[in-house]
C-alpha positions in Angstrom: 0.0 0.0 0.0 1.3 3.5 -0.9 2.0 5.5 2.3 0.0 8.5 3.5 3.2 10.6 3.4 3.6 9.8 -0.3 0.0 10.9 -1.0 0.4 14.1 0.9 3.6 14.9 -1.1 1.6 14.7 -4.3 -1.0 17.1 -2.8 1.5 19.8 -1.7 0.8 22.4 -0.6 -1.3 20.3 1.8 -2.5 23.3 3.8 -4.7 24.5 1.0 -5.2 21.9 -1.8 -6.1 24.8 -4.1 -4.3 24.8 -7.5 -3.8 27.5 -10.0 -3.7 27.1 -13.8 -0.7 27.9 -16.0 -0.9 30.7 -18.5 1.9 32.6 -20.1 4.5 31.1 -17.7 2.5 32.3 -14.7 0.3 30.5 -12.2 -3.1 32.2 -12.1 -6.6 31.8 -10.8 -9.7 31.9 -13.1 -10.9 35.4 -13.9 -14.1 34.6 -12.1 -12.2 33.3 -9.0 -14.4 30.1 -9.1 -13.0 26.7 -8.6 -14.0 23.0 -9.3 -13.3 20.1 -6.9 -11.6 17.0 -8.2 -12.4 13.9 -6.3 -10.7 10.6 -5.5 -12.9 8.0 -7.2 -11.9 5.3 -4.8 -13.0 7.2 -1.7 -15.2 10.1 -2.7 -12.9 12.5 -0.9 -12.0 15.8 -2.5 -8.3 15.8 -3.5 -8.0 19.5 -4.5 -9.7 22.4 -6.1 -8.7 23.8 -9.5 -9.7 27.0 -11.3 -13.0 27.0 -13.2 -11.7 28.4 -16.5 -14.1 30.0 -18.9 -13.9 31.8 -22.2 -12.0 34.8 -20.8 -9.4 32.5 -19.4 -9.1 30.7 -22.7 -8.7 34.2 -24.3 -5.7 34.8 -22.0 -4.1 31.5 -22.8 -4.6 31.8 -26.5 -3.1 35.3 -26.5 -0.1 34.0 -24.5 0.4 31.2 -26.9 0.2 33.5 -29.9 2.8 35.9 -28.4 5.1 33.0 -27.8 4.6 31.6 -31.3 5.3 35.0 -32.9 8.1 35.7 -30.5 11.3 34.0 -29.2 9.9 30.5 -29.7 9.8 31.0 -33.4 13.6 31.5 -33.4 14.4 28.2 -31.6 16.5 25.9 -33.8 15.5 22.2 -34.1 18.4 21.3 -31.8 17.1 23.6 -29.1 13.7 22.1 -29.3 15.3 18.7 -29.2 17.3 19.5 -26.1 14.2 20.9 -24.4 12.3 17.6 -25.0 15.2 15.5 -23.8 15.4 17.6 -20.6 11.7 17.0 -20.1 12.2 13.3 -20.5 14.8 13.3 -17.8 12.5 15.3 -15.5 9.7 12.8 -16.1 12.1 10.0 -15.3 13.0 11.7 -12.0 9.4 12.6 -11.0 7.6 9.5 -12.4 6.5 8.3 -9.0 4.8 11.6 -8.3 3.2 11.6 -11.8 1.9 8.0 -11.6 0.6 8.4 -8.1 -1.3 11.6 -9.1 -2.9 9.8 -12.0 -3.9 7.0 -9.7 -5.4 9.2 -7.1 -7.3 11.5 -9.5 -8.8 9.0 -11.9 -8.4 5.6 -10.2 -6.1 3.5 -12.5 -4.2 1.0 -10.4 -0.7 2.2 -9.4 0.8 -0.9 -10.9 -0.5 0.2 -14.2 0.4 3.9 -14.0 3.9 3.1 -12.9 4.2 0.8 -15.9 3.5 3.6 -18.3 6.8 5.3 -17.6 8.7 3.7 -20.5 6.0 4.7 -23.0 5.6 8.3 -21.8 9.3 9.1 -21.6 9.8 7.2 -24.8 7.3 9.5 -26.5 9.3 12.6 -25.3 12.5 11.2 -26.6 10.9 10.1 -29.9 9.5 13.6 -30.4 13.0 15.0 -29.6 14.4 12.9 -32.4 11.6 14.0 -34.8 12.4 17.7 -34.0 15.6 17.2 -36.0 13.9 15.5 -38.9 11.3 18.0 -40.3 12.2 18.6 -43.9 10.6 19.5 -47.2 11.6 18.5 -50.7 12.8 19.9 -54.0 10.3 19.1 -56.8 11.2 19.0 -60.5 8.5 21.1 -62.2 7.5 21.1 -65.9 7.0 24.9 -66.3 8.7 26.9 -69.0 11.8 28.7 -67.9 14.4 28.3 -65.2 12.2 27.8 -62.2 12.9 26.2 -58.9 10.1 24.7 -56.8 10.4 23.3 -53.3 8.4 22.8 -50.1 9.1 23.5 -46.5 7.4 22.3 -43.4 6.2 25.0 -41.0 4.5 24.7 -37.6 0.7 25.1 -38.0 0.5 27.7 -35.1 -1.4 27.8 -31.9 -2.8 24.4 -31.0 -5.8 23.8 -28.7 -5.6 20.4 -27.1 -8.5 18.8 -25.2 -7.9 15.5 -23.5 -10.0 13.0 -21.5 -9.6 11.8 -18.0 -8.7 8.1 -18.6 -4.9 8.6 -19.0 -4.0 12.2 -18.1 -0.2 12.0 -18.2 0.1 10.0 -21.5 -2.7 12.0 -23.2 -1.0 15.3 -22.2 2.3 14.3 -23.7 0.6 12.9 -26.9 -0.5 16.5 -27.5 2.4 18.6 -26.0 5.2 16.5 -27.4 4.6 17.0 -31.1 3.7 20.6 -30.5 7.1 21.3 -29.0 8.9 19.2 -31.6 7.3 21.1 -34.6 7.6 24.6 -33.1 3.9 25.1 -32.3 2.5 26.5 -29.1 -0.3 24.9 -27.2 -3.2 25.5 -24.9 -4.1 22.3 -23.1 -7.5 21.8 -21.5 -7.6 18.7 -19.3 -10.7 17.0 -18.2 -12.3 18.4 -15.1 -12.5 14.9 -13.8 -8.6 14.5 -13.7 -6.8 17.8 -14.0 -4.0 17.3 -11.4 -1.5 15.5 -13.5 -1.6 18.0 -16.4 -0.9 20.8 -13.8 2.0 18.8 -12.5 3.3 18.5 -16.0 3.0 22.3 -16.4 5.3 22.5 -13.3 7.9 20.3 -15.1 7.6 22.3 -18.2 8.4 25.4 -16.2 11.4 23.7 -14.5 12.7 22.5 -17.9 12.8 26.1 -19.2 10.0 25.9 -21.7 9.5 29.6 -22.7 6.5 31.4 -21.3 3.4 31.0 -23.3 4.6 27.9 -25.3 2.7 25.5 -23.0 -0.5 26.7 -21.2 -2.9 24.6 -19.1 -6.4 25.9 -18.6 -8.6 23.9 -16.2 -12.4 24.0 -16.3 -15.5 22.2 -17.6 -15.8 21.0 -21.1 -18.9 22.9 -21.9 -17.2 26.2 -20.8 -13.5 26.1 -21.3 -13.4 23.2 -23.8 -16.0 24.7 -26.0 -14.4 28.1 -25.9 -11.1 26.7 -27.0 -12.6 24.7 -29.8 -14.3 27.7 -31.3 -11.6 30.3 -30.6 -10.6 32.2 -33.7 -7.1 32.5 -32.5 -6.5 28.8 -32.5 -5.1 27.2 -35.7 -5.6 23.6 -34.8 -7.6 21.5 -32.4 -6.3 18.1 -31.2 -9.0 16.3 -29.4 -9.4 12.9 -27.7 -12.8 12.0 -26.2 -16.3 11.0 -27.1 -17.7 11.0 -30.6 -20.5 13.3 -29.6 -18.1 16.0 -28.4 -15.9 15.4 -31.4 -18.8 16.2 -33.7 -19.4 19.5 -31.7 -15.7 20.4 -32.2 -15.9 19.8 -36.0 -18.9 22.2 -36.1 -17.1 24.7 -33.9 -14.0 24.6 -36.1 -15.9 26.1 -39.1 -15.7 29.7 -37.9 -12.1 30.0 -38.9 -11.7 26.6 -40.7 -9.1 25.5 -38.1 -7.4 22.1 -38.6 -8.8 19.3 -36.5 -7.5 15.8 -35.5 -9.9 13.6 -33.6 -9.4 10.3 -31.6 -12.9 9.4 -30.6 -15.0 6.5 -29.3 -14.9 2.9 -30.2 -16.7 -0.5 -29.9 -13.8 -2.7 -30.8 -14.4 -6.3 -31.9 -12.3 -9.3 -30.9 -12.4 -12.3 -33.2 -11.4 -15.6 -31.5 -10.9 -18.4 -34.0 -11.3 -22.1 -33.3 -7.6 -22.7 -33.3 -6.7 -19.9 -30.8 -4.5 -20.8 -27.9 -6.9 -20.5 -25.0 -4.3 -20.4 -22.3 -2.9 -17.1 -23.7 -6.0 -15.8 -25.4 -8.4 -15.8 -22.4 -6.3 -13.4 -20.2 -5.5 -11.2 -23.3 -9.1 -10.9 -24.2 -10.1 -10.2 -20.6 -7.7 -7.4 -20.2 -8.5 -6.0 -23.6 -11.9 -5.3 -22.1 -11.1 -4.7 -18.4 -7.9 -2.8 -18.4 -8.3 0.7 -16.8 -11.8 -0.6 -15.7 -12.8 -0.6 -19.3 -12.3 3.2 -19.5 -10.3 3.2 -22.7 -11.4 4.0 -26.2 -9.9 0.8 -27.7 -11.5 -1.6 -25.1 -12.3 -4.9 -26.8 -15.8 -5.1 -25.6 -17.4 -7.1 -28.5 -16.2 -10.7 -28.3 -16.9 -12.9 -31.3 -16.0 -16.5 -30.6 -16.1 -19.5 -33.0 -19.0 -21.6 -32.0 -16.8 -24.7 -31.7 -15.0 -23.2 -28.7 -17.5 -20.6 -27.5 -18.9 -22.3 -24.4 -15.5 -23.3 -23.1 -14.0 -19.9 -23.9 -16.8 -17.9 -22.1 -16.6 -20.2 -19.1 -12.8 -19.7 -18.8 -13.2 -15.9 -19.4 -15.8 -15.7 -16.7 -13.6 -17.5 -14.1 -10.7 -15.2 -15.0 -12.9 -12.1 -14.6 -14.3 -13.2 -11.2 -10.7 -13.7 -9.9 -9.5 -10.2 -10.8 -8.8 -8.1 -7.7 -10.9 -4.9 -7.5 -9.9 -2.1 -5.2 -8.4 1.3 -4.7 -5.7 2.1 -7.2 -3.1 2.9 -4.5 -3.2 -0.7 -3.3 -0.4 -2.5 -5.2 -2.5 -5.7 -5.3 -5.4 -4.0 -7.2 -5.9 -5.0 -10.8 -9.2 -3.2 -11.4 -9.7 0.2 -9.9 -12.8 2.4 -9.7 -14.6 4.2 -12.4 -13.7 7.9 -12.5 -16.9 9.4 -11.2 -20.3 8.8 -9.8 -21.8 9.9 -13.2 -19.7 7.3 -15.0 -20.7 4.7 -12.4 -24.4 5.4 -12.9 -23.9 5.1 -16.7 -22.2 1.8 -16.5 -24.7 0.3 -14.0 -27.4 1.5 -16.4 -25.8 -0.7 -19.2 -25.6 -3.6 -16.8 -29.3 -3.4 -16.1 -30.1 -2.9 -19.8 -28.2 -6.0 -20.7 -30.2 -8.2 -18.4 -33.5 -6.6 -19.4 -32.7 -7.2 -23.1 -32.1 -10.9 -22.5 -28.3 -11.3 -21.9 -27.0 -13.6 -19.2 -24.6 -12.4 -16.6 -21.7 -14.9 -16.5 -19.5 -12.9 -14.2 -19.9 -9.7 -12.3 -22.9 -7.7 -13.3 -23.2 -5.3 -10.4 -21.7 -2.4 -8.5 -19.4 -3.3 -5.6 -20.4 -1.2 -2.7 -19.7 -3.1 0.5 -16.9 -2.8 3.1 -13.8 -0.8 2.0 -15.4 -0.3 -1.5 -18.6 1.4 -0.2 -17.6 5.0 -0.8 -16.0 4.4 -4.3 -17.2 3.9 -7.8 -16.5 0.2 -8.2 -18.0 -2.2 -10.7 -17.2 -5.9 -10.9 -15.6 -7.0 -14.2 -18.6 -8.3 -16.1 -19.0 -11.0 -18.8 -22.3 -11.2 -20.6 -23.3 -14.4 -22.4 -26.4 -15.0 -24.7 -25.9 -11.6 -26.2 -27.0 -10.6 -29.7 -25.9 -7.8 -32.0 -29.1 -5.7 -31.4 -28.4 -5.2 -27.7 -27.2 -1.8 -26.3 -24.3 -3.6 -24.5 -23.1 -4.8 -27.9 -23.7 -1.6 -29.9 -22.8 1.3 -27.6 -19.5 2.3 -26.0 -19.9 1.6 -22.3 -16.6 2.8 -20.9 -16.7 0.3 -18.1 -15.4 -3.2 -17.4 -18.0 -5.1 -19.5 -17.6 -7.6 -22.3 -20.3 -9.3 -24.3 -19.7 -12.7 -25.9 -21.3 -13.8 -29.2 -20.8 -17.0 -31.2 -20.1 -17.1 -34.9 -20.1 -19.9 -37.5 -17.9 -18.7 -40.4 -15.1 -16.2 -40.7 -17.0 -14.2 -43.3 -19.8 -13.9 -40.8 -17.4 -12.8 -38.1 -15.9 -10.1 -40.2 -19.3 -8.8 -41.3 -20.5 -8.5 -37.7 -17.2 -7.1 -36.5 -17.6 -4.3 -39.0 -21.3 -3.7 -38.3 -20.6 -0.7 -36.1 -20.3 3.1 -36.8 -16.9 3.0 -35.0 -13.6 2.0 -36.5 -10.9 2.5 -33.9 -9.4 -0.9 -33.1 -9.9 -4.7 -33.3 -8.3 -7.9 -32.3 -7.7 -11.3 -34.0 -6.7 -14.5 -32.2 -5.6 -17.5 -34.3 -2.5 -19.7 -34.8 -2.9 -19.6 -38.6 -0.7 -16.9 -40.1 -2.8 -16.8 -43.3 -6.0 -16.3 -41.3 -4.4 -13.6 -39.2 -3.4 -11.5 -42.2 -6.7 -12.0 -44.0 -8.8 -11.0 -41.0 -6.5 -8.1 -40.1 -6.9 -6.8 -43.7 -10.7 -7.1 -43.6 -11.5 -5.6 -40.1 -12.3 -1.9 -40.7 -10.3 -0.2 -37.9 -7.3 2.1 -37.5 -5.4 -0.6 -35.5 -5.7 -4.4 -35.4 -3.7 -6.5 -33.0 -3.1 -10.2 -33.7 -2.7 -12.5 -30.6 -2.1 -9.4 -28.5 -3.8 -6.2 -27.6 -3.3 -2.6 -26.3 0.2 -2.3 -27.7 1.3 1.3 -28.5 4.6 2.7 -29.5 5.8 6.3 -30.1 7.0 5.3 -33.6 3.8 3.5 -34.6 0.8 5.6 -35.8 -2.5 5.2 -33.9 -6.0 6.5 -34.8 -9.4 5.6 -36.1 -11.8 5.6 -39.0 -15.5 6.1 -39.4 -17.0 7.7 -36.2 -13.8 7.0 -34.3 -12.2 10.1 -35.9 -9.4 11.0 -38.2 -5.8 12.0 -37.9 -3.0 9.9 -36.3 -1.0 10.1 -33.2 2.4 8.5 -33.1 4.9 8.0 -35.9 5.8 10.4 -38.6 2.1 10.8 -39.4 1.8 12.5 -36.0 4.2 15.3 -37.0 2.3 16.0 -40.1 -0.8 16.8 -38.0 1.1 19.8 -36.5 2.8 21.0 -39.7 1.7 23.0 -42.7 3.4 22.5 -46.1 4.5 25.7 -47.9 5.4 25.6 -51.6 8.0 28.1 -52.9 8.5 29.0 -56.5 11.7 30.9 -57.6 12.4 32.4 -61.0 16.1 31.8 -61.5 16.3 33.8 -64.8 
């Protein structure tokens, strides 16, 4: 168990627990002076209060970002941006215990999971540091009459507005801030009101690393106030958003006023196809954690399970046993495998899906209820749930739940499995489990999703692009494609005569 002293260290200054937001290199209150409480989802206790930013606070942050973009930051050489990102990576290494514990306290993910994200997050910073030195255009042979030179250059798109969800605050912040710094953009980050503490801690590290004032700004507040104001702000050149499909649609509409660029990583209802020849010993735990990791609060959660009828009953039985043996508890307990849902609102939503599943005819094979006794009584805990006897028309099969719930459905042919896997408005991710290499490649090619994992799941790497299709959004994070989201291509023509 993490000690009380370690927790209090994260919440320094402990005498007030009141945070400020970071604008133009200065820690400030909201113009209104109002605050929002952020709550520990495992206990219901208030962790801290943060400023309730609104449109006027967003105005301040965007103005600071524009001054920085037009000012000294524009004269930073690639090697200077690279050194800054490498210094940040070193700071993240040094302060990872504090960062991971803050994520755990504020949104509930088990500490064993948040600590394990260190390599990925620091790897992202170092990857972006490398990419800062690799932003180039090209010379193009043209067919015009005369002695004409044509070439392109890559330029930072400008001021970026980044809006992130609560389910992975540290990683999500760096997925937005890293490429902005690497390309020479400036950024206004709006974290979720459900989990704002880690992004504010990141702002402290940015300050310590010497990031020039105004280059990175963090505005806290509600999505409908601060987030909406950022999305529609005429001084923002690009919005990078991760969150729900409904909010993403609103951001697209808001972007029209100045035709700002938009990249969206939205919701999902990812299918997992388990073939008859799958290795059950390895596939069962992989499938389980594809759905239950982070209490199911992850966009790529593999919550639609399609299993070959020949092994369906045995597979669901083994999956149900595995689910029932997972340890549910507060994230700060190092034995916890499944933590709480982030809020009471999310808890009520997930419990509503559990009730709907039963009412629509599905059978609870494991879990199926809130856990509200003993030490879990004050938190937002739901037992990892496996539904059997489900069909494609049920809400638990069609809608994104964002909770630890998986629904099992049998199939008879691979063509049928693919057709049903693709019968969703989403296209973020999918999984295939088979020992046949040919089957693996054929299914991976046919599943309509931005990422498909074969005999594994959840793998992400800074050098590998990630993103969705259909209602799961557009644009990519990771890889060279990620840099392109933050760059504009300029074409130059020169008459050499």
